[in-house]
C-alpha positions in Angstrom: -7.2 68.9 -7.6 -5.8 67.4 -10.8 -5.2 69.8 -13.7 -6.4 69.0 -17.3 -2.7 68.7 -18.3 -2.1 66.1 -15.6 -5.1 64.1 -16.5 -4.2 64.2 -20.2 -0.6 63.2 -19.4 -1.9 60.2 -17.3 -4.3 59.2 -20.1 -1.6 59.4 -22.8 0.9 57.6 -20.6 -1.5 54.7 -20.0 -2.2 54.4 -23.8 1.4 54.6 -25.0 3.9 54.9 -22.3 6.7 57.4 -22.0 9.1 55.3 -23.9 6.8 55.1 -26.9 6.5 58.9 -27.1 10.3 59.2 -26.6 10.9 56.8 -29.5 8.4 58.6 -31.7 10.2 61.9 -30.9 13.6 60.4 -31.8 12.3 58.9 -35.0 10.5 62.1 -36.1 13.5 64.3 -35.5 16.1 62.1 -37.1 13.7 61.4 -40.0 13.0 65.1 -40.7 16.7 65.9 -40.6 17.6 63.2 -43.1 14.6 63.9 -45.4 15.6 67.6 -45.5 19.3 66.7 -46.3 18.2 64.3 -49.0 15.8 66.8 -50.5 18.6 69.4 -50.5 20.8 67.2 -52.6 18.1 65.8 -54.9 15.8 68.8 -55.4 17.7 71.9 -54.3 15.1 72.7 -51.6 15.7 74.1 -48.1 18.7 76.1 -49.3 20.4 73.1 -51.0 22.2 73.3 -54.3 20.5 70.4 -55.9 22.1 67.5 -57.8 24.6 69.6 -59.7 26.1 71.1 -56.5 25.9 67.8 -54.7 27.6 66.0 -57.6 30.4 68.6 -57.6 30.8 68.3 -53.8 31.0 64.5 -54.1 33.5 64.6 -56.9 35.5 67.1 -54.8 35.6 64.6 -52.0 37.0 62.0 -54.4 33.7 60.2 -54.9 33.5 59.7 -58.6 31.4 59.8 -60.6 30.0 62.7 -58.6 26.5 62.5 -59.9 26.1 58.8 -59.0 27.2 59.4 -55.4 25.1 62.5 -55.1 22.0 60.6 -56.2 22.9 57.6 -54.0 23.5 59.9 -51.0 20.4 61.9 -51.6 18.2 58.8 -52.0 19.6 57.0 -48.9 19.1 60.2 -46.8 15.6 60.7 -48.1 14.6 57.1 -48.0 16.2 56.3 -44.6 14.7 59.4 -43.1 11.3 58.6 -44.4 11.5 55.0 -43.1 12.4 56.3 -39.6 9.8 59.1 -39.6 7.1 56.6 -40.4 8.5 53.9 -38.2 8.3 51.6 -41.2 11.1 49.0 -41.6 12.8 50.8 -38.8 15.9 48.5 -38.6 16.5 49.1 -42.3 16.1 52.9 -41.9 18.4 52.9 -38.9 21.1 50.9 -40.8 20.9 53.2 -43.8 21.5 56.2 -41.6 24.4 54.5 -39.7 26.1 53.6 -43.0 25.5 57.1 -44.5 27.1 58.7 -41.4 30.1 56.3 -41.3 30.8 57.2 -44.9 30.4 60.9 -44.1 32.9 60.6 -41.3 35.3 58.6 -43.5 35.1 60.9 -46.5 34.4 64.4 -45.2 34.1 65.3 -41.5 36.6 62.7 -40.0 39.6 64.7 -41.2 38.4 67.8 -39.5 38.5 66.3 -36.0 35.9 65.7 -33.3 35.1 69.4 -32.7 37.3 71.7 -34.8 37.5 75.4 -34.2 36.5 76.1 -37.7 33.9 74.1 -39.5 31.9 71.0 -38.4 33.7 67.9 -37.2 32.3 64.5 -36.8 30.6 65.0 -33.4 27.2 65.6 -35.1 27.6 62.4 -37.2 28.2 60.5 -34.0 25.1 61.8 -32.4 23.0 60.8 -35.4 24.7 57.3 -35.3 23.9 57.0 -31.6 20.2 57.9 -32.2 20.0 55.3 -35.0 21.7 52.6 -32.9 19.3 53.4 -30.0 16.3 52.9 -32.4 17.8 49.6 -33.6 18.1 48.4 -30.0 14.8 49.8 -28.6 12.7 49.3 -31.8 10.3 51.8 -33.2 7.8 51.7 -30.3 4.0 51.3 -30.4 3.5 54.6 -32.3 4.9 53.2 -35.6 3.8 51.6 -38.8 6.0 48.6 -37.9 3.9 48.0 -34.8 0.6 48.7 -36.6 1.4 46.3 -39.5 2.8 43.6 -37.2 6.3 43.9 -38.6 7.9 44.5 -35.2 6.5 41.3 -33.9 7.3 39.3 -37.1 11.0 40.4 -36.9 11.2 39.5 -33.2 9.6 36.1 -33.8 12.0 35.4 -36.7 15.0 36.4 -34.6 13.8 34.1 -31.7 13.4 31.2 -34.2 16.9 31.8 -35.6 18.3 31.8 -32.1 16.7 28.5 -31.1 17.7 26.9 -34.4 21.4 28.0 -34.0 22.2 27.9 -30.2 25.7 28.8 -29.2 
């Protein structure tokens, strides 16, 4: 006899597929992480120091003017995270996160090493880059605004057209 959970799992699987649910989970988690980090910098929520603290931190890393880079970093984290969370313009959101993490490795965590004994190295940044790259490769899935608005298909169609216009 089939349980309610098994029947529901089968029904959801038929509607969306396991990969769509997995992509949604990846998008939501990375989106929430970056929205929170951006909000810490911009608004001082979730235990963050706000713009003043972020500006001092940026200036201390050699990114001057500190306020400009604090706002830029906060907006890219908040915006990129929101795009991924919603599955809206997912390739752009993924690229924003990748660039943000490459800069973080180059400026801050790269000097500490991969997994240092004290402090955070760049292993976490690499995990976030890997998730963003996976989303770029796989796409946002059916549980996304890109799919609902037809953006995923429009991008795929445009890429196919470009490939046929410029064969190797």
